[in-house]
N, C-alpha and C positions, 0 to 999 in steps of 0.2 A: 081611182088610185092608180098611179103609174109605177112601173118597176124601173130599176136602174137601167135595164137594157133598152126599154122603150124611150127613155129620156135621151140616152146616148145615141139612139138611132136618129132622133130629131136634131140633136146638137152636133153629132159627128164626134170623132175622136178628138182628143186634146193634144196639145203640144206643150213642151217644156222649154221655157226660155229663161234668160237671166233677168234679174229684177230691173235692171236699168233700161231694158227695151221699152217697158210700158210705164215706168215710174216717172210721171210728169209733174204731179203735184199731190199734196196730201199733208197730213200732220207731220210735225217734226219727229215724233217718235217713230212713226212708220218709215219715214224716209231714212232715218239714221240706221234702223235695223236692216232695211232693204238695200240701201246704197252701199252698206258694208259688204253686200253680196255674199252673205253667209250661206244662203240657200237659194237655188234657182226656183223661183215661184212659177206656178202654172197660170198662164194667161191665155186669153183668147187671141185669135189672129187679127181681129179688127183693132183699130186704134183705141185702146182702152186707157183709162187713167184713174188715179186715186182721187176720191172725192174728199174734200176738206170738211172739217167739222163746221166751218163757217158757211158752207153752201146751204142756204135756207130755202132754196127756191121751191122745193117740193114738200115742205113740211105740212102744208095744208092738205095735200093728197094723202099723207100718211096718218093724219090725226083720226079720221073717221074709221079706218080699219083697226087702229089701235084701240079706240074706245069700244068698237064692236067686240073685239077679242076679250077685253076686260070684262064686258058684260057676260060673255060666254064662259068666263072662268079659266081662260088659258093664260098662264103666266108668261110674260115676254122674256125670252131667253137672250135676245140680242137687241141692242138699242136700234131705233129706226132712224136716227139722224144719219144723213148721207155722209158719213165720215167714219171715224174710228170709234169702236165700242167694244166692251168686253163681254163675251158669252159667259154663261154661268158654268159652274163646275160640272154639271151634268152634261152640258154640251161638250166640254173639253174631254170628259171621260168617254163620251160616245165617239168623238173623233179619234181618240187614241186607241180605244179598245173595241169599238163597234158594239158596245153593250151598255144600254142605258141603265141596267141594274147596278152597275159599278160606279155610277156617277158620283157618289158621295166620297169615293176614295181618291178622286183626282186632285192633283196639286199643281195644275198647269197655270202658267201666266199668259193669259190670252191677249192677242193683238188682233183685232178685227179690221179688215181692210175691205171696203166696199169698192167694187169695180163695175164699170158699165160697158156694154157693147151694143152696137147697132144691129147686128145680125147674129143669129144663133149658131152659125157655122164655126167649127174649130178644126184645125188640122194638126196632125202629128208632126212634131219638130224633128225628133230623132228617135229611131227605134232603140237606140242604146239606153235611152232614159227610162224606158218602161220595162217592167218585168213581164215575163210570159203570162198570158191570161189564166193559164191553168195552174199556176203556182199558188199555193195557199199561203200567201204572205200576210203580214200584219196589215190591217187596214190603215190607210194613210189619210183618208178624207171622207167627207160626207157632202152629198148634194143638197143644196138649199135653194128653194124656188119661192118666188113671190107670185101673188095673184093680182089681177087688174092692173098690171104694169107697174106695180110699186113693191118695194121690199116689205116683207112681213115681219112682225115682231115675234111670232112663234114659228117653229119649224117642226115638221114631221118628216123623218127620213122616208125615202121611197122603199116600198116593199119590193122584193124581187130576189132572184137567185144571185149567187156570187158573181160579180162582174167587175170590170174595170171602172174606176171612178176618175175624177177630174185630173188627178195627177198621173194617171197611167198605171197605178198599182191596183191589183185586185182588192176588192173590198168584201168583207164578210156580209152575210145577208142581214138586212135591217127590216124590222117589222114596222107596220104603221103605228103600232101602239107605243113606240118609243118616243113619240112626241114630234110635232111638226105639222106643217101645212103644205100640201101639194098644190102647185099652181100650173096654169096652162103654159105651154111653150111660147116663146117670143117675147117674154118679159125681160127686163134688165136682170142680170145675174149678180150674185154677191160672192166674193172670195173672202173667206175668213181664214186668217193665219193665226195659229196658236203656237206660241213659243213655249216649249215644254222643257222641264229639267232633264238632263241626260248626262252621259259621260262627256266630260270636258277635256279636250286635248290641249296640252300646253302649247303656247305660242311664244314667239320671240317678243321681248319687251319693245324692241325697236327694230326697224328695218336694218339699221347699221349693224346691229348685233349679228344678224344673219350674214350680211356681206363680209364682215370682218372674220367671222368663223369660217366661211368658205375660202376666203383669201388665205387665212392662216393655215387651213388644211392643204390647199394647193401649193402654197409657197412653203417648201420644207427644205431640209438639208440637201436634197438632190439638186435644187436650184443653185446652190452655192458651190457644190463640189463636182457634180456630174456634168451639168451643161457646159461649163467652160472647158472641161477636159474633152468631152465629145466634140465640141465645136472645133477646137484647134486640131484635134486628131483627124477630122474629116474635112479638111480643106478650109478652115478658118471662115472667112466671110462667105465663101461659096456654100457652106453648110446651111446658111440661113434660108436659102431657097427651098431645099427639100423640107426643112423644118417648118417653114410657113405653109407650104402646100399640105403637109401632113396635119398641121393644126387646123387649116380651113376645111379640109375634106374628111378628117377623121376625129381629131381630138375634140374640137368645139361642138360638132354635132352630137357626139356621145355625151358630152358635158350637159348640153341643152336637154337631151332626151331624159337623162336621169333626174334633172331638176323638175321637169314637167311631170314625169311619172310620180315622183314623191309628193309633189304638191297636189296633184289631182286625187290620188288614191289615199293620201295621208296615212301611209303605212310604212313600216320598216321593210327591210330586204327579204324577210321571210313571208309575212302575211300578205304582202302586196301581190303575190303570185296567184292567189285565189281570185283576184280581180282581173288578172291578165291571161294566164294559162296555167292552171293548177299543176300540170304534169312537170313543170319546170321549177317547182317549189324547192327542189334540192339545191338550186343555185343559191338561195338565201342561206342555207346551212353551210354550204361551201364557203361563202363570203365570210361568215362568222368565224370559221376555223382559220381562214387565211388571216383575218384581222388579229386573231390571237397569236398566230405565228409571228406577225409583224411586231406585236407588243413584246414578244419574247426577246427580240434582238435590238429593235429600234431604240428602246429606252436605255439599253446598255450603252449605246453611243452617247446619249445624254449624260449617263453616269461618268463616262470618260471626260466629257466637257465639264462636268461639275468638279471632277478632280483637278482639272486644269484651272478652273475658276478659283477654287480655294487656294491652289498653289500660287496664284498670281498676286496674292496679298503679301508680297515680299518686296523689299527694296531692290533686290536683284532677283530676276526671274530664274528659277532653278534649272532651266534648260539653256542657259547661256554660257555655262562653264563646263570644264571637263574634270574638275577636282572632286566630284561627288562619288559616294560609295558605289553607285550603280554604273559608273563609266568604265570603259575598257581602254586598252592601250591604243586602239584605233580611233579614239575620239580626237577629232581635229577641230579646234576652235580657230578657224582661219580669220574670222572677222576681228578678233581681239589680239591676234598674235602678230599683226603687221604683215608686211609683204614677204617676209622670209619663209612663211608657211605656204606650201603649195597643196592643192587638192589632188590627192592620189586616188586611184580606183578603189583601194581598200579603205579609204577614209570614211569616217562616220561622223556626222554632225552631232553636237550635244543635244539638239532637239530630237533627233531620231532615237538616240539612246534613252533619253528621258521617256519617250513614248513607248518604246518596245521593252525596255528593261526596268523602268520604274512604274509606269502606269499599268501596262499589260502584263509585264513579267513573262513574256512568251519563252524566254530562255529557260524557264523552269518547267516547261512542258515538252514532252517528247513528240507531240503531234496530236492529231485527232483521236488516236487510240490511247493517248496518255495525257488527259487534260490537266491533271493535278488538282490541287485543292482550290477552294473558293477564296478569292482575295477579299478580306474583310473590309478594306478601305472602299473598294468598288461596291460591295454589298451595302454599306451604309449610304453611299451616294445614291444608289438606285432606290433604296428605301425612302430617302428624302424626296426623290423625284416622284415616286408613286404616291407619297403623301400629298404632295402638291396636286397631283392629278385627281386624287380622290376628292379632296375638298373643293375642287373646281367643277366637278361634274356630278357630285352626289345628289344635287337637287335638280338636275336637268339643265335645259338651255337657259333658264332664268339666271343661273349662276355662271355657267360657262360663257354665256353671251356677254357678261360683264368682264370676265377675265381677259377675253381676247382683245379688249380695248387696249390692253397693255402688251400682251404677248404677240399680237399681230401687227402693231404699229412700231414697237421698239426696234425690230430688225431693220426697218427702213431708215430709221434715224441713224443706226450704227453703220449701215451700208453707205449712207451718204457721207458720214464722217470719214469712213475708211477710204471711200473713193477720192475725196478731196485730199486726204493725207497721202494716198498712194500716188496720185498724179503729181505731187511735188517731190517725189523721191527720185534720185539720180538713176537713169536707165529705165524709167517707167515707160517711155515711148517705145522701147524695144519690145516690151511685153504686149503693148497695144497693137503694134504692127504684126507681131506673130499671131495674135488673136484674130485679127480681122483680115489679114492678107489672103485674098481668095486663091484657091488652087482649083480651077475649074475642071481639071482632069479627074479630080476625085469624084465628080458627079457621075462618071461612067461606072463607078464601082457600086455593086449592089449593097455592100456593107454600109455605105453612107446613108442610103435610103432606109435600110433596116434600123440603123441607129437613130435616125430622125424620127421614125414612127414610134420606136420604143420610148424615146425621150419625151415626146409630147404626150404619149399615153400615160406614162408613169408620173409625169409632172402634173397634169390636170387631175388624174386620179379617179376616173370613172371605174365602176366595177367593185369598189371596196365597200359599198353600202352606205357611205358617208353622205353623199349628195342626196340619196333617197331619204335618209333620216333627217338631215337638216331641212330639206324642202318640205317635209311632211309637217313641220311646225309653222309654215308660212300661212298667211291668209289665203283663202281659196283663189282670189282674183289677183294675187300678187303677180307682177310682171316678171316671170322667171326667164323670159327671153332676154330681156335687158340685163338681168342679173348674170346670165350665162356669158353674154358678150363682154360685160364689164370685167367680171372676175377672171375669165380666161385671158383677156388682154393684159390685165395687171400681172398675171402669172408669167406670161411670156416676156413682158418687158422687164420683170424682176430677174428672170434668168439671164437676159441679155446684159442688164446692168451688173449683175454679179460677175460676169466675165471680165468686165473692166476692173472691178475691185480685186479680183484674183490676179489678173495678168499684169497689172501695174506693179504689183508686189513681186511677181515672178521675174519681170524685167529688172527690177532692182536687185533681186538675188543673183541673176545672171551677171549683172554689172559687178557685183561684189566678188563673185567667184571667178570672174574672167572666163566665163563659159557662154555657150549659146543657150538661148531660152529653151530650146528643145531638150537640152541635157538637164536643165533644172526642173522642167515640168514633167518628169517621169512619174512622180508620185500621183496616184489616183485615189479616188474615194476618200475615206476618212484620213488617210495619210496626207492628202493635200492640205487638209485643215490643221491636223495635229503635228505635222512635221514642218512642211514648207512654210505655211503661213505663220505658224507659231514662231519659227526661227526668224522670219522677217520682222515680225512685231517686236521680238526681243531686242533687235538691233536698231529700233527706231528711238528717237527722243521721246520721253514720256512713255516708255514701253509698258510700265505697269498699268497705266490708265488704259492704253489701247488693248492690252491683254484682257483686262477685266471686262470691258464692254464687248470685246469680240466673242469671248466664250459665253458671256451672258446672252449674246445674240444667238449663239448656237443652241443654247438651252431653250430659249423662247421659241425658236423655229421648230424644235422638236416637240415642245409641249403642245403647240397648236395641233400638230398632226396626231399626237397621242389622244388629245381631247376628242378629236373628230373620229378617229378609228374606234375608240371604245364606245363613244356615243352611238355609232352605227350598230355595234353589237347589242348594246343595252336597249336601244329603241326597237330593234328587231325582236328580241326576246320578250320584251314587255308587251309589244303588240300581238305577239303570237300566244302568249300566256298571260293575258291581262288579269284574270281572276286570281292567279297565284302571285304575281309580281307587282301589280299596280300599287298596292299598299305597302310594299316592302322594298321600295327602290333603294333606299340607303343600304340595306343589308345586301341586296343583290349586287350593287356596285362594289361594295366591300369584298364580296366573294369573287367578282371578276378581277379586281385589283390583286387579290391574294393569289389567284391562279396565274396571273401574268407574272407576278414576282417569283413564284416558285418555278414557273417555266423558264424564267430568265437565269436561274442559278447556274446552268451549264455555261452561259456566256460570261459569267463572272469568275470563272476559273482561270488558271494561268494560261490555258489554251483556249480561252473563251473567244478570242479573236477569230480562231479557225471556225468555230461554230457560227459566229456572226456571218462570216463569209458564206458558209454553206446555206444558211437560212436565206440570206439576201439573194443568192443566185437561183435557188431551187424552190423555196417555199412561196415566193411572191412573184416569180417570173411568168413562166408559161401557164400555171394554173389560173392566175387572174385574167390573163388574156383569153383563155378558153372560156372562162365563165362569162366574160363580157360578150364574147362572140355569140354564145348561146342566148344571152339576154337580148341582143339586137335581133337575132333570128326570131325569138319568141314574140317580141313586141311588133316587129315589122311584118312578119309573115303569118304568125298564128293569131295574135290579137288583131292584127290588121291595121295597115296604115290609114285607111279612111276613118276607122273608129278612133285611133289615137289622135288624128288631126282634129276630129270633132271634139274630143276631150280638151285639147289645147284651145280650140276656139271657144268652148264654154267657159274656160278660165280667163282667157286674155281678150276675147272679143274678136280675134282674127285667127285665121288658120295658117299653119306653116306653109311657106311657098314651095315651089317645085325643087328649089335647091336643097332644102332640108329633107324633103321626101326622098329624093334620089340618093342623097347621102345615107339616110337611114336604111333604105331598102337594099342598095347595091354597094355603094362606095365603102361605107363603114364595115360591112362584113368582109369585103375584099381586103381592106386595110388591116383588119385584125387577123385574117387568115394569112396574110403576108408575114406578119410578125410571128405567128405560131410556126409557120414553116421554117422561118429563119432560126427559131430556137431549136427545132428538131434537127435541122441540117448542121447548124453550128452551135452545139451545146456549150454552155459556159465552161471556160478553162479555169479549174480551181487551182490557184496558186497565190500564196500570201507570204510576203517577205521572201525568205529563201526556202520556204517549205512547199514541196510538191505533194498534193493530196494523193493518197493511195487510190487505186482503181475502185475499190469497194465503196469509197466515199461518193462516187458518182451514182452507184446503185442506191445508196442511202438517200441521196438528194432526190432522185426520182420517186422513191417511196414517200418522202415527205410531201412532195408535190401531189402525188396521187391520193394521199390520205385525205386531202381536202376535196379534190375534184370528184372522188368516188361517191360523194353524197348525191351528185346529180343523177347518175344512172340508178343508184340504189333507191332513191325516192321514186323514180319512174316505175321501177319494178314493184315497189311496195304499193303505189297507188293503183296500178293495174290489177294487183292481186286482191286488194280489199274492196274495189269497186264492183258492185253487182252487175249482172247482165252478161250478154255475149261479148266476145272480144271486140267486135265493131262498136258496140254500145259503150264499152269501157274506154276505148280510144276516143270516141267522140266526146264523152263526158269529161275525159281527162284534159282535153284541149279546149274546153268551153268554159269561159268565165262563169263563176257562180251567179245565178240569176238574182235579181232584186238587190243588187249592191247599192247601198245608200251612201252617198258621199257625205260624211259627217261634218256638215258645216255649222249646224246650230241646233239640231234636234227640233225641227219645226214640223208641225202637222198642218196640212192645208185642208180646209173644209170648203169645197168649192161647189159650184157654180150654180 
């Protein structure tokens, strides 16, 4: 009788490879399971292959041992055909629990795969695939041997102490009495794979669901209002050079890294850190708080768009005239009053007064210290927005993946229609020239490079936990590298196209006002959409139609980002607390939506626009960049670039090249540190309309930002306190990934060799 250790000394350690390396032929059922690459199987280093059930060449050699065992009274637990067969429930239980006494309680669905090799030597493929030998983990496999050079019908596990088995995990001690036959070394080996029931992680129904969700998340309102403004402000066409450089060396590598991390570890932004570097787990909690802050103000902008959308169902749009109750004596309708009306410095357009005095009603607020009461019209609009959000994500990616087929594609249809319409307007060429005319002297300014880095970062959106969550629902061997290139390219091209949509209209406005484009393009952020663009639409033929589709586009752009942001939080919490939340997803999502609605009430007041500006500049600026900076450091320097690249190779079949490695290790941290320093040196200037924020509002803004980031050092201290051992032992354990991490691809038990 041989022990596990003696057998392993003869055969050598094992290695872990992907199924396709040795999957050459076999039954259709085994190929389908393995070619889906749900779980990396354990194979020998020699060219091995699956045997088909139709391979009858050695049946005569098997018949005599089978008959002899039947006479001896040993029931066959595995079929001896050189192909697929199903082990009995006792075998399945032994493989899962390492205890033959519990065989009757097993409910596994076995898939047996016979594999052959010419030599008994095996090598270890990756040390990352195996848990330490001294860790008492659950048994993952059982050694099966044959005698006389042929597979046997009955098996007896090898007796011996606890040791590593064929898949590299430690195994519990098995006694000879648990059933089986021990054979001499040098015979063909059998690999038995048992597919067992387990926790099933939801996946995307289609690959396109994932792609549209990522595109819808990356392409948001910022692509429409922020990129065109940043572009013309920083040298027009010359700005595209730093923008592309920052995308190639900063934005896209970060985008690719998050997709790879989420897909490999299949976890949200909180629980993923136990696989990478446990001491940085506070990053996940910080991301969730930041996502809630975004939900507090971002959906309010969609409520404004909803108000405009409902107001557009009129024969005459309400922001085209000055005879409304909310208008003042400074209202100047120069477009409908003929050439006798001139635009004065104190003149206010009907569109601006509709936005400030009818929708926002900021004139009824004294400032940030006196916000006033809640606007019930905006509250109802926001409630409707959150209702749509809830019923889109309450069942997970199965439902949200279907909704994005509309919300992610509709904006492109509208942008194309508006681009064609804008190009036919008088004076459109003036806006295009202003948009693209390069001013190369601007490249000497540090501000241009800072704006380019910030724009590409916030446009692609790494660090918000969304890419981790979305990628975690992908198949394990999905080509996330291709996804990263495609989606980031679409995002950048959408921003560039949005510039033409905006500036053709700005050129038209400059032509109508007899002003320079630079004078018309002073509005930034939401004002660019709700004042300037809304006024241009109102003076087009078929203005009602264009207003309806434009503001519907704004709503759909925002909905995609809201779906993604909240899904990142929901996935993170459900992965961290599965026992509590896995069966109560609908109620948990309802609770999250309710918290977001209550948190947004301050943005629905008469002074709510001031709160939106405060959250936008301080809650999601520097904190997100600092969090991503720590994330890159943790993955590249603590988890280790060689280990991360091996993870990617296990998924994709190829390892990232030197370009990606250099970006992750050096360029991306410098890229992020550059943006962080710019925020510290040039803090955001808080000013909205004609209101200058008081000095204490800056302190309040920093407090909001710190409230999320404080989770990172707080969790570090907590983990060091609760971890036993000396300080050095605590530090080492806190930066070491938890051993025996099993990538949950299919809950498969391997009984090998």
